[in-house]
Every structure is written in C-alpha cells, then in structure tokens.
C-alpha positions as CSV (number, residue, x, y, z in Angstrom):
1,Y,4.6,5.1,45.6
2,T,7.7,6.2,43.6
3,T,8.7,2.6,43.1
4,G,5.3,1.9,41.6
5,L,5.7,4.8,39.1
6,T,9.2,3.7,38.2
7,Q,7.9,0.2,37.5
8,V,5.1,1.5,35.3
9,A,7.6,3.7,33.4
10,N,10.0,0.8,33.0
11,S,7.1,-1.4,31.8
12,T,6.1,1.3,29.2
13,I,9.6,1.6,28.0
14,R,10.0,-2.1,27.7
15,T,6.7,-2.3,25.8
16,N,8.0,0.2,23.3
17,L,11.2,-1.8,22.9
18,V,9.4,-5.0,21.8
19,N,8.7,-3.7,18.3
20,Q,12.2,-2.2,18.0
21,F,13.8,-5.5,19.0
22,N,11.7,-7.6,16.7
23,D,12.3,-5.1,13.8
24,L,16.0,-5.4,14.3
25,R,15.7,-9.2,14.4
26,T,13.8,-9.1,11.1
27,Q,16.3,-6.7,9.5
28,M,19.1,-9.0,10.5
29,D,17.4,-11.9,8.7
30,Q,16.8,-9.8,5.6
31,L,20.4,-8.5,5.6
32,A,21.7,-12.1,5.7
33,K,19.4,-13.0,2.8
34,D,20.5,-10.0,0.7
35,A,24.2,-10.4,1.3
36,G,24.8,-12.4,-1.9
37,F,27.1,-11.3,-4.8
38,N,27.3,-13.0,-8.2
39,G,24.8,-15.6,-7.1
40,I,26.8,-16.7,-4.0
41,N,25.7,-15.8,-0.5
42,L,28.2,-16.8,2.2
43,L,25.7,-15.8,4.8
44,G,23.1,-18.1,3.3
45,G,25.3,-21.2,3.6
46,D,26.8,-21.1,0.0
47,K,30.3,-22.3,-0.8
48,L,32.8,-20.1,-2.7
49,S,35.8,-21.6,-4.5
50,V,38.5,-19.2,-5.5
51,V,40.8,-20.8,-8.1
52,F,44.3,-19.4,-8.2
53,N,45.6,-21.1,-11.4
54,E,44.3,-22.7,-14.5
55,K,45.7,-26.1,-13.9
56,T,43.6,-29.2,-13.3
57,G,44.0,-32.2,-10.9
58,N,46.7,-32.0,-8.3
59,G,48.3,-29.0,-9.9
60,R,45.2,-26.8,-9.2
61,T,45.4,-24.5,-6.3
62,K,42.2,-23.0,-4.8
63,L,40.7,-21.8,-1.7
64,D,37.3,-23.1,-0.7
65,I,35.3,-20.9,1.6
66,Q,32.2,-22.4,3.2
67,G,29.6,-19.9,4.3
68,A,27.2,-20.3,7.2
69,T,23.4,-20.0,7.2
70,L,22.8,-17.0,9.4
71,S,19.4,-16.0,10.8
72,A,18.2,-14.8,14.1
73,A,16.8,-18.2,14.8
74,N,20.1,-20.0,14.0
75,L,22.0,-17.6,16.2
76,G,19.5,-18.3,19.1
77,I,18.0,-14.8,19.1
78,P,14.4,-15.2,20.3
79,T,11.4,-13.0,19.4
80,A,10.4,-10.4,22.0
81,V,6.9,-10.4,23.4
82,N,5.1,-8.3,25.9
83,G,3.4,-11.0,27.9
84,T,3.5,-14.8,28.1
85,A,6.4,-16.2,26.2
86,T,6.3,-19.4,24.2
87,T,9.1,-21.5,22.6
88,G,11.5,-19.2,20.7
89,Q,10.2,-16.1,22.5
90,F,11.1,-14.1,25.7
91,N,8.9,-11.9,27.8
92,I,10.4,-8.4,27.8
93,Q,8.8,-7.6,31.1
94,N,10.5,-10.5,32.9
95,D,14.1,-9.7,34.1
96,T,15.1,-13.4,34.1
97,D,14.1,-13.7,30.5
98,L,16.0,-10.5,29.7
99,N,19.1,-11.8,31.3
100,T,18.8,-15.2,29.5
101,T,18.3,-13.4,26.2
102,M,21.3,-11.1,26.9
103,E,23.5,-14.2,27.4
104,G,22.1,-15.6,24.2
105,L,22.9,-12.3,22.4
106,T,26.4,-12.4,23.7
107,G,26.8,-15.9,22.4
108,A,25.4,-14.9,19.0
109,L,27.9,-12.0,18.9
110,S,30.8,-14.3,19.6
111,S,29.6,-16.6,16.8
112,L,29.4,-13.7,14.4
113,R,32.9,-12.4,15.4
114,S,34.3,-15.9,14.8
115,L,32.7,-16.1,11.4
116,A,34.0,-12.6,10.6
117,S,37.5,-13.6,11.6
118,T,37.3,-16.7,9.4
119,F,36.1,-14.6,6.4
120,G,38.7,-12.0,7.2
121,S,41.6,-14.5,7.1
122,N,40.3,-15.9,3.8
123,L,40.0,-12.4,2.4
124,A,43.6,-11.8,3.4
125,V,44.8,-14.9,1.5
126,V,42.9,-13.9,-1.6
127,Q,44.2,-10.3,-1.4
128,V,47.8,-11.5,-1.1
129,R,47.4,-13.8,-4.1
130,N,45.8,-11.0,-6.0
131,D,48.6,-8.6,-5.2
132,F,51.2,-11.2,-6.1
133,T,49.5,-11.9,-9.5
134,K,49.3,-8.2,-10.3
135,E,53.0,-7.7,-9.5
136,M,53.9,-10.8,-11.6
137,V,51.9,-9.4,-14.6
138,T,53.6,-6.1,-14.2
139,T,57.0,-7.8,-14.2
140,L,56.3,-10.0,-17.1
141,K,54.9,-7.1,-19.1
142,A,58.0,-5.0,-18.4
143,G,60.2,-8.0,-19.5
144,A,58.1,-8.4,-22.7
145,D,58.4,-4.7,-23.4
146,N,62.1,-4.9,-23.0
147,L,62.4,-7.8,-25.4
148,V,60.6,-5.9,-28.2
149,L,61.7,-2.4,-27.3
150,A,64.7,-1.5,-29.5
151,D,67.0,1.5,-29.6
152,S,66.6,2.9,-33.1
153,N,70.1,4.4,-33.2
154,E,71.7,1.1,-32.1
155,E,69.6,-1.0,-34.5
156,G,70.5,1.5,-37.3
157,A,74.2,1.1,-36.6
158,N,73.8,-2.7,-36.6
159,L,72.0,-2.6,-39.9
160,L,74.7,-0.4,-41.4
161,A,77.4,-2.8,-40.1
162,L,75.6,-5.8,-41.6
163,N,75.2,-4.0,-45.0
164,T,78.8,-3.0,-45.0
165,R,79.8,-6.7,-44.3
166,Q,77.6,-7.9,-47.1
167,Q,79.1,-5.4,-49.6
168,L,82.6,-6.4,-48.5
169,S,81.8,-10.0,-48.8
170,Q,80.4,-9.5,-52.3
171,T,83.4,-7.4,-53.3
172,A,85.8,-10.1,-51.9
173,L,83.9,-12.8,-53.8
174,S,84.0,-10.7,-57.0
175,L,87.8,-10.1,-56.6
176,A,88.4,-13.8,-55.9
177,A,86.5,-14.7,-59.1
178,Q,88.5,-12.2,-61.1
179,A,91.7,-13.6,-59.7
180,D,90.7,-17.1,-60.7
181,Q,90.0,-15.9,-64.2
182,G,93.3,-14.0,-64.3
183,V,95.2,-17.2,-63.4
184,L,93.4,-19.1,-66.1
185,R,94.3,-16.6,-68.7
186,L,97.9,-17.0,-67.9
C-alpha cells in the first residue's frame, strides 16, 4: 500500500515538474536569442571579426570568432510531456525516457562547456591584445610628452647662451670691419 502512495506522490511531483522543465527550455531559447550585442549574436550563429590593426591585405591581423546557433532543439533537449511522447518529446512519467533525457542533457552541457571554452580562449586573446595596445599607447604618449616637455631653466640658459654668441659674433664682425677700414686709411 505504501508503494502505491509513493508512486502517486512521485507521479504528482513529476506532473508539476513538466511545466517547470518546459519553462526553463523556453527561457534558454529566449536567452540565446537575446544574447546579442551591437547587432552580433554569437549564440545566434553570427560571426564576429576583431581587427587588431588598420592595415589591409596580408598585413591585416584579425581574429574571426564563429558563433553557434543555440536552442534547446539544437542541443537535443526535448519537450517534457505528461503522457504519450511524440518526436522531440519525452514522457516525464517514464523512467527510461527520463534516463535518456538525462544523458541528452549531459551531452548538451558538454557542448555548452566546449563552446564556453572556445569563447573564453578567444576572449583571452582579445584581452591580451587590448592590454598590449593600452600599454603601447601609454608608452608612446610618455615619449611624446618627453619630446615636447622642456625644462624652462635649461631652455632659458640655452637662449641666453645663443644671444651672447650672436652679440659676440656681431661685435667681432664689427671689429673686423673697422680693422679693414683702418688698414685702408693707412
């Protein structure tokens, strides 16, 4: 008698889980559709090209990231039903269907982990290039600042030295001209 009650209780629990399972399946599809940014949805099968320089042809370096079309159906996640299952469905009351679906969910999870790993490694490449570019900009900016940055005391001393040389040159030229005229008078 207790086994019969347990089976009825399990059946009721499983019946309640049908809607939850199907809602999660629908939410997963909607999440994949809404995962776009700037018009590109890698979970919708779009391709993203990240260009690292401004060159063209063979000199151009870029990273192409091909997305995957994700949906519950593509991942092999069937719809739960409480009764007779048809193609693309499983009967939540049938333990064999549940085990088969569990194996399918494990495979879907492996596929998602693999895709996440691929996206993660591509993200790492882009972040390394971004960090390198930021550091290069900082270095070049510091170098440019050093080229135009002047010590006013040193530059003032250089200007005074140049002015003194110019005055001495003018005085020497004037004296040389006077000496030439003195020789002519003799």
